[in-house]
C-alpha positions, 0 to 999 in steps of 0.5 A: 758831646764826646771828643778825643783829645788829640792834636791832628796838626795845623792843617786841620786845626786852621779850618776848624777855627775859621768854621767856628768863628775864630780869626786867630792863626794856630800860632796865635792859638799856641801863644794864648795858651802858652800864656795862659799855662805860664799864668796857671790857667785851665783850658776852660778859662783860655779857650774862650779868648780865642773868640770875639763872641760865642763859637759856632759850628755847622754840626755836633761832629765838627764841635767835637773835632774842634775841642778834641783838637784844642784840648789835645794841643793844650796837653802837648804844650803842657807836657813840653812836647814838640809840635809840627814845624809849621806851628812854631818854626825855629827862629833863624838867625837875624841876617844882618846886612854888612855895615857900610863903613863909609857913605857913598861918595859926594854926588855931583851939583845935579844931585844923586842917582838912584843907586846912590840913594839905595847906598846911602839908605843902606849906609844909614840902616847900618848905623849904630845908635850913637852915630844915628842919634848925632845925625838925628840931633843934627836935623832936630836943632838945624831944622826946627822949622821943619818940625814945626811945620809938621806940628802944625799940619794936624797930622795923625801920630802915625802920619807924623812919625812917617814924615818926620822919619822920611824928611830926616832920611832926606836930610841926612842923604843930602847932608851925606852927599854934599859935604858943605852941608845944608843951612837951616830952612827958614819958615818963609821957604816952607810957605807960599810960592812955588816949591823948588824941585829936588832931584828926581831920585830923592823924590822918587824915594820919598813916593816910595816910602809914602806909598808903603805907608799907604798899603801898610798891612797894620796900620795903613795911612788914609789916602787923604793924609797920604795926599797931604803928606806928598805935598808937604814932603815935596815942598820940605825937600825942595827947601832943603835941597835949595838950602845946600850950602855953597861949595 
């Protein structure tokens, strides 16, 4: 099989990868090759890692063009030559959201509306580590019954992390919008009986977070676990809402 070592670009190599049975993108191929070159490997040892099994080709001409493009790409990387824009675009500076210096004003007794919830989430997202840690420690120390309840529901690791983060955010929102604060929720309030209904804006926020967890591209939660989390988070949210201290 004769071929010319010449990289023709992403638009050519991408379909050749699919034809050969590789699931990698050209960007992933570039990263694999760079790592191999840094480790002092040769193309012969690096290229097989682009496939889960043996590569396959519809005809010798396709195979020749495929390996010619791969080796041409290897040569470009080894020589430090620039690649086309769509392979390795320059990293753009991270655009940080303007940090809100203060949380939104307290909400009325009936609860927050959706703009307030969004503003409070933006405030939480902009907190520095020390202030965020203080809020998280407050949640852990004051709501140990909630964390204990989560641990007993046989959740997956991802399910537990999702529920814990969501309930922390809801706890922080209620606490930030209700100056008297929230007392500790008792275990009895988390078991049996009819759950207290929290304000719609908070319930909608929780539903959206769980929907995102269900449809996550990398590690979606199973529908059955999402259903259990919806029941659990609604009950805990209702209990935390009911646990607001009197003004």
